[in-house]
N, C-alpha and C positions, 0 to 999 in steps of 0.2 A: 488316890483321891478321885471321887466320882466326877464325871463331866457335868458342867452346868450348861444347859441349852438356853438360847434366847428365842422367844417367839413374839409375834405381834398379833393382837386381837383388835378388830375394828368394830366400833359401835357406830353404825350408820343410822343417823336420824333422818326421817322424812316427815313432811306434813301433808296429809292426804286431803283430797277434796271433800271428804266427809268430816272435816274439821277435827282431826285427831293426830297427835304426835305418835309416830310409829318408829320401830326399830327393825332393821333388816337382819333376819336370822337365816341360817342354813340348816338343813336336815342331813343326817348321814346315818348309815347303817351301823349299829353297835358292833356287829361282827360281819364285815363284808364278805367273808368266806362261807358264811352259813346260807342256807336256802332263804329265799325271800319270805317264806312263811314263818321261818324260825327266827329270823333276824329282827330285833327290835330297832326302833329308830330313835336316835338322839337328836336334840336340837341344840344349836350352838351359835356363837358369834363367828363371823368369818375370821379365821386366823390360822397361822402355821408358823413353822420355824423359819428364821432367817438363814440365809446361806453364809458360809464362812467368810466370803469376800464382799458381803453386802453391808452398806450403811442402812440405818433404820428407815429413813424416809423413803428411799427407793424400794426397800423391801416391803414397806406397808402398801405402796402402790401396786407392786407385783402380786402380793398375796391377795389383796382385795379383787384385783382383776382376774386372777386365776380361779377364784372361787365363785365370783358373782358376775363376771364380765363387765363390771363397772370400772370406768377409767376417767382420769382427768377431773377429779373432784376435790373439794376442800378436805384436807386431812391435817390433824394436829395432835401431837402427843399430849396426854393429860394425866397419866399416872403409870406407876410401875407396880406390879404385883409379884411378890417374891416369897410367898408362903412356901416352905419346903415341901409341904404335903398337898399342894394344890392339884396335883395330877394322880394322887394315890388311891382314889376311890375305885372300887372293883369294876364298876361300869366303865370308867375312864380307862383303866388298864386293859380291859377286854378290847376296846377299840384301838388303843395305842399298840398293842401287840401285833395287830394286823398291818401296821404301817412302819413301825420303828424297830430297829435292831435291839435297842436298849430302852424299852418303854418305862423303866423305873427311874431313869435319870431325871435329875431335877430340871425344871423348866421355869425360868423367870420370864414373865411376859410384859411387854410394853403396850399399854392401852392407847389406841388412837381414836379420836372422835372424828366423825365425818358427817357432813351436812349435804343433803340433796333435795331438790324439788322432785318429788315422786313422779310428777307428770313428765319430766324430762328424761327419765331413765327407765329402762326395761331390763332389770337384772335377770341373768340366766345362769343356772347352776352348771358348774364344770369341775374338773379335777375330782376331789373326793366328796364334793357336795352333791347330794341327790336332788335337792330342791332348794329354792330360795323363797322366803316368805316375809311379807311385811306384817308385823304384829303390833297392835296397839300397846303403848307403853304401860297401860293398866292391865294388860292380859299376857304378860310375859310368862311362859311356862317354866318348869324346872329345867334349867340348862345344864349342859355338861361342864365339867371342871368347876371353876369359880366364876363362871360367866355371869351369873346373876349379880354377884358382887361387883363385877366390872361394869355392868349396865347401871347399877346404883351409883357407882362412883362417877360415871359419865354424866348422869343426871345432876349430880351435885356440882360437877364442873359447869354444866350448862346453866344452872341457877346463878352461879357467880359470874359467868362470862357472857351471858346472853346480851347481845347488843344489836344495833340496827343492821350492821353488816351481816351478822349471822341470820337475822330474821329475813333479810332480803334474799338469802340463799334458799331458805326453806320455803318461802312463799312464792307463788307465781308472780310474774311481773306486775299484773293487775290484781289487786286484792281489795277486800272490803275491810272496814274497821272491825267488824265482828270476827273476821278471820284472824286479823292481827291480835286482837284481844284473846281469842281462844288459844293461839299459839303461846302467848305469855302465860295464860292460866295453866296450860298443860306442863310447861317447863317449870314454872314456879310452884305447881301443885297447890293452887289456891284460887278462890274466886276473886275477881277484881271488879270494883265498882265501875259500871259502864260509863257513867258521866265523867268521873274523875280521870279514867283512863283516856278518854277522848280529849279532854282538855289538856292533859299532860303531853300526849303524843303530838297534838296539833301545835301546842306552844313550842315544842322543841324544833319544829320546822324541818323535820327530816323527811316528811312525806308530802306529796302534792296531790291534790284532787284532780282527777281526770274528768273528761266530759262523758265518759261511759258509765253505764249503770248495770247492776246485776239483775237481770230480769228473771233469773231462775231460782232466786232465793225464796225465803219464806213469805207468807202472806203479809200484806201491808205495803208500805212505801218501799219501792226498790232501793237497794243500797248502792251508794256511789262507789266507784272503783278508785283506788289510790295507787300511787307508785312511790318508791323511794327515790329521792334525789340521787342522781348518778354518783355524786361525790361521796355519798353515804353507803353505796353498795359495796 
């Protein structure tokens, strides 16, 4: 009976200052043993196999740190991907043969969702990652393995689970109502009525208006900065 490996793939979401939800991706050489001119580049989610003596949560932290240098962030399991053919594509096998003794062995992966404030982290590529890049959720390229499917599943999870605690992680401490609304629009993938959104969010009482204003925004009246109440963070 062939061995079944367990891996972890991390979907790291960040909300950038240009008001767009982004995902952290890594690039890697399709064939690390080929010359740089001949080797194509693949783009993927940060992920790797767990060690035989590891539990899942510590493994997720280790893998994310080893590939992106990011540590001590929100991580949560959201799905398992068990298609027997998920690593069988030719381009995937080419890369796996460079790193694994038995590249054709089945791999079941556990998806982890992670949330960061992009301004607070400076990811750096390490291990087998050649580079780390923040990519807009609307501009995700063709990824290796089934990673596009994993990103889609992570977005569906976000749509169902998005709450004020998660929003407070993605946004800076001081944020404007347009920033908060844009975050919800990106996650929910739909336009939201400005007036109704503001009434709803203010009625819930989870944010407080500060005395600071955003002087670098668009033309017109400067937008006030808000903060989440500490008990909602």
